SERO-5277 format. One record per atom (N, C-alpha, C): x, y, z; residue in one letter. Coordinates in pm, whole numbers, padded with zeros to 5 digits, always signed. Example, Ala and Ser with C-alpha at 12.3 -4.5 7.8 and 13.67 -1.06 7.14 Angstrom:
! residues 2
+01319-00569+00780a;+01230-00450+00780a;+01320-00330+00780a;+01285-00225+00708s;+01367-00106+00714s;+01290+00003+00787s;
! end
This chain:
! residues 152
+12667-04676+06791m;+12597-04662+06666m;+12458-04602+06693m;+12430-04489+06630k;+12301-04422+06649k;+12201-04473+06546k;+12080-04484+06592t;+11973-04520+06499t;+11889-04397+06474t;+11836-04392+06357a;+11751-04277+06321a;+11625-04281+06406a;+11577-04164+06451p;+11455-04165+06530p;+11339-04215+06446p;+11259-04298+06503t;+11143-04352+06432t;+11018-04278+06479t;+10928-04265+06388t;+10801-04200+06426t;+10716-04302+06498t;+10642-04258+06598p;+10557-04355+06672p;+10449-04411+06580p;+10405-04531+06611l;+10304-04596+06528l;+10162-04555+06567l;+10149-04490+06680r;+10017-04446+06727r;+10033-04312+06799r;+09924-04237+06802y;+09924-04113+06879y;+09906-04147+07027y;+09961-04061+07112s;+09950-04081+07256s;+09807-04058+07303s;+09772-04106+07422p;+09637-04082+07475p;+09606-03931+07485p;+09703-03849+07519e;+09681-03704+07527e;+09650-03646+07390e;+09724-03691+07289e;+09700-03643+07152e;+09562-03688+07104e;+09527-03812+07134l;+09396-03862+07094l;+09284-03784+07163l;+09306-03745+07287q;+09207-03664+07359q;+09191-03528+07290q;+09301-03470+07246e;+09296-03342+07173e;+09211-03357+07045e;+09238-03464+06970f;+09162-03487+06847f;+09014-03516+06877f;+08988-03591+06983q;+08850-03621+07019q;+08774-03494+07054q;+08837-03404+07125t;+08776-03276+07160t;+08746-03195+07034t;+08844-03192+06943l;+08827-03120+06816l;+08712-03179+06735l;+08709-03310+06725i;+08603-03378+06648i;+08467-03352+06711i;+08457-03363+06843n;+08329-03339+06910n;+08279-03197+06886n;+08370-03099+06886a;+08331-02960+06859a;+08281-02946+06716a;+08352-03007+06620k;+08309-02999+06479k;+08177-03072+06460k;+08161-03184+06531l;+08038-03261+06522l;+07919-03179+06572l;+07935-03112+06685a;+07826-03030+06740a;+07790-02917+06644a;+07891-02852+06588k;+07866-02741+06497k;+07798-02790+06368k;+07843-02904+06317t;+07784-02959+06194t;+07641-03003+06218t;+07613-03064+06333e;+07477-03105+06365e;+07385-02985+06377e;+07436-02876+06436e;+07358-02753+06448e;+07327-02697+06308e;+07426-02696+06221t;+07405-02649+06084t;+07306-02738+06011t;+07318-02870+06030l;+07226-02964+05966l;+07083-02938+06010l;+07061-02919+06139n;+06927-02893+06189n;+06870-02765+06129n;+06952-02662+06116a;+06906-02537+06057a;+06870-02558+05909a;+06954-02632+05836e;+06929-02658+05694e;+06800-02740+05677e;+06784-02841+05763r;+06662-02922+05756r;+06537-02836+05784r;+06548-02747+05881g;+06437-02658+05912g;+06403-02569+05794g;+06504-02515+05729s;+06482-02433+05610s;+06419-02514+05499s;+06467-02635+05481l;+06413-02722+05377l;+06266-02755+05405l;+06234-02783+05531m;+06095-02812+05567m;+06004-02690+05543m;+06053-02571+05579r;+05972-02451+05556r;+05950-02428+05407r;+06055-02448+05327l;+06040-02430+05182l;+05944-02534+05125l;+05954-02657+05172s;+05867-02763+05121s;+05723-02740+05159s;+05699-02690+05278s;+05561-02669+05324s;+05495-02551+05256s;+05575-02459+05203s;+05516-02342+05137s;+05517-02355+04986s;+05549-02476+04935s;+05555-02493+04791s;+05417-02513+04734s;+05410-02504+04602t;+05285-02526+04531t;+05300-02644+04436t;+05385-02741+04474d;+05411-02856+04388d;+05286-02937+04356d;+05193-02941+04450d;+05076-03026+04430d;+04957-02950+04368d;+04981-02830+04322t;+04875-02751+04263t;+04896-02742+04113t;+04821-02657+04049y;+04822-02642+03905y;+04963-02615+03853y;+05010-02696+03757l;+05147-02682+03704l;+05152-02609+03570l;+05041-02556+03528g;+05037-02490+03398g;+05120-02363+03394g;+05137-02297+03507h;+05211-02173+03509h;+05308-02176+03627h;+05434-02177+03597v;+05537-02175+03702v;+05610-02043+03690v;+05598-01963+03794s;+05663-01832+03787s;+05810-01845+03814s;+05882-01739+03785l;+06026-01734+03809l;+06054-01754+03958l;+05970-01697+04042e;+05989-01710+04187e;+05976-01856+04230e;+05879-01928+04175e;+05862-02068+04208e;+05980-02150+04158e;+06033-02114+04042g;+06153-02182+03991g;+06272-02160+04081g;+06286-02040+04132n;+06393-02011+04228n;+06374-02092+04355n;+06249-02107+04400m;+06223-02183+04521m;+06261-02331+04501m;+06234-02383+04383v;+06270-02522+04353v;+06421-02537+04356v;+06491-02443+04296m;+06638-02450+04295m;+06694-02438+04437m;+06635-02351+04518e;+06679-02336+04655e;+06656-02464+04734e;+06540-02529+04712r;+06512-02656+04780r;+06614-02761+04739r;+06647-02767+04610e;+06746-02865+04563e;+06883-02838+04625e;+06923-02712+04633d;+07051-02676+04696d;+07053-02716+04842d;+06942-02689+04912l;+06934-02727+05054l;+06939-02878+05070l;+06871-02951+04983a;+06871-03096+04992a;+07013-03150+04971a;+07086-03095+04875r;+07225-03138+04854r;+07310-03103+04975r;+07288-02988+05033s;+07363-02948+05152s;+07335-03041+05269s;+07208-03080+05286v;+07171-03173+05394v;+07245-03306+05375v;+07249-03356+05253v;+07318-03483+05225v;+07468-03471+05258v;+07529-03360+05216r;+07672-03339+05245r;+07697-03333+05395r;+07612-03261+05467l;+07628-03249+05612l;+07609-03383+05681l;+07511-03461+05636e;+07490-03594+05694e;+07613-03683+05672e;+07673-03676+05555k;+07795-03753+05527k;+07909-03706+05615k;+07921-03575+05632h;+08028-03519+05717h;+08012-03568+05862h;+07889-03567+05910i;+07861-03616+06047i;+07899-03763+06058i;+07864-03840+05957q;+07899-03982+05958q;+08052-03999+05961q;+08124-03920+05881d;+08270-03927+05878d;+08330-03891+06014d;+08274-03788+06079l;+08324-03749+06210l;+08298-03857+06314l;+08181-03920+06309k;+08149-04028+06402k;+08239-04149+06380k;+08271-04176+06255l;+08364-04285+06224l;+08503-04255+06278l;+08543-04128+06272a;+08673-04087+06328a;+08675-04110+06479a;+08565-04079+06546l;+08557-04105+06691l;+08568-04255+06719l;+08508-04335+06634g;+08520-04480+06647g;+08663-04527+06629g;+08735-04466+06536r;+08876-04503+06516r;+08961-04463+06636r;+08924-04355+06703i;+08995-04317+06825i;+08975-04426+06930i;+08849-04472+06944r;+08819-04576+07044r;+08892-04708+07014r;+08906-04742+06885t;+08967-04870+06850t;+09120-04861+06835t;+09173-04739+06845g;+09318-04722+06834g;+09369-04713+06692g;+09280-04696+06596e;+09320-04687+06456e;+09328-04544+06404e;+09298-04448+06488y;+09291-04308+06446y;+09429-04257+06406y;+09433-04182+06296g;+09557-04118+06254g;+09647-04209+06172g;+09602-04327+06137i;+09680-04421+06057i;+09624-04420+05916i;+09710-04395+05817c;+09667-04393+05676c;+09621-04533+05637c;+09500-04541+05584r;+09446-04673+05547r;+09511-04726+05422r;+09585-04643+05350s;+09652-04688+05228s;+09797-04730+05255s;+09869-04648+05331t;+10013-04673+05351t;+10046-04730+05487t;+09958-04716+05585g;+09985-04759+05720g;+10070-04662+05799g;+10108-04550+05736q;+10187-04448+05804q;+10096-04357+05886q;+10156-04286+05979m;+10077-04192+06059m;+10045-04069+05974m;+09921-04024+05987i;+09880-03901+05921i;+09929-03787+06009i;+09999-03688+05950p;+10054-03578+06031p;+09946-03506+06112p;+09986-03463+06231k;+09894-03392+06321k;+09834-03269+06254k;+09918-03200+06177e;+09872-03076+06112e;+09753-03106+06021e;+09759-03217+05948r;+09647-03254+05860r;+09524-03291+05942r;+09545-03367+06048l;+09432-03408+06130l;+09367-03292+06203l;+09443-03189+06232r;+09384-03070+06296r;+09294-02995+06198r;+09326-03001+06070v;+09245-02934+05968v;+09131-03026+05922v;+09163-03153+05899v;+09064-03251+05853v;+09068-03368+05951v;+09001-03354+06066p;+09015-03456+06171p;+08958-03592+06134p;+08878-03601+06030h;+08823-03730+05989h;+08903-03793+05876h;+09020-03737+05844a;+09103-03789+05735a;+09144-03933+05762a;+09145-04013+05657t;+09191-04152+05668t;+09310-04179+05577t;+09354-04076+05505l;+09468-04088+05414l;+09564-03973+05436l;+09694-03999+05416t;+09790-03890+05414t;+09767-03813+05284t;+09818-03693+05276v;+09802-03612+05154v;+09864-03685+05035v;+09980-03746+05057e;+10047-03818+04949e;+09963-03932+04898e;+09904-04010+04988a;+09819-04123+04948a;+09694-04072+04877a;+09639-03962+04926k;+09517-03907+04863k;+09549-03859+04722k;+09664-03795+04704n;+09701-03744+04570n;+09733-03855+04472n;+09762-03974+04518q;+09791-04087+04429q;+09667-04157+04382q;+09554-04129+04446r;+09428-04193+04407r;+09381-04136+04275r;+09313-04218+04193p;+09257-04166+04068p;+09145-04068+04098p;+09129-03973+04009e;+09023-03874+04023e;+08887-03943+04012e;+08790-03904+04098p;+08657-03964+04087p;+08590-03919+03957p;+08513-04010+03898r;+08442-03978+03774r;+08327-03884+03804r;+08310-03787+03718q;+08196-03697+03731q;+08081-03755+03651q;+07965-03772+03714e;+07852-03836+03649e;+07782-03746+03548e;+07783-03617+03572n;+07706-03526+03487n;+07795-03446+03393n;+07896-03510+03338t;+07984-03438+03247t;+07952-03480+03104t;+07983-03394+03012v;+07966-03424+02870v;+08085-03505+02825v;+08063-03612+02750p;+08178-03689+02703p;+08274-03600+02626p;+08401-03627+02639r;+08506-03545+02580r;+08487-03526+02430r;+08437-03627+02359s;+08423-03619+02215s;+08309-03526+02174s;+08231-03479+02269h;+08117-03394+02235h;+08129-03252+02286h;+08249-03208+02317t;+08266-03071+02366t;+08269-02974+02249t;+08243-02848+02278d;+08248-02746+02174d;+08385-02739+02108d;+08490-02757+02188e;+08626-02750+02135e;+08647-02860+02031e;+08596-02980+02059d;+08611-03090+01964d;+08530-03065+01838d;+08411-03008+01853r;+08330-02977+01736r;+08400-02876+01646r;+08461-02774+01709e;+08535-02675+01632e;+08651-02740+01559e;+08722-02830+01625t;+08835-02899+01564t;+08788-02984+01449t;+08673-03056+01466e;+08620-03140+01359e;+08579-03055+01240e;+08522-02937+01265q;+08480-02851+01156q;+08599-02795+01081q;+08709-02766+01152e;+08829-02712+01086e;+08895-02819+01000e;+08889-02944+01046g;+08962-03054+00979g;+08891-03103+00864g;
! end
């Protein structure tokens, strides 16, 4: 009587070494990008006129403010990505790497090669509810709803 082949419950030490190398490379690149973004943000902040007369803000100064805000958001995203990569390295050390935290199944190698800090299989991720957007207009106040209310 043959039994169906079962998938291993953990990745082998060689596979974990491959993922660790991949994560370390991504971590180094992300840290380099973060340092460059922080440097740009510091240069923009040091050349601003935020503490001077606010009676007249030129278009150029408005663009500089928007650029600073974009850089600040980018820095936050990069810091989170670095944290996620470091957590993935920790999961390699504890033997939990590559295990879906929702289903307990192994996350396919192909997914981990693309998103090495993944903690969910694609199926588990797709079953999660969509995150709420904080800066959205309530559905009852959209232009489409206003048009419908006016027609009715």
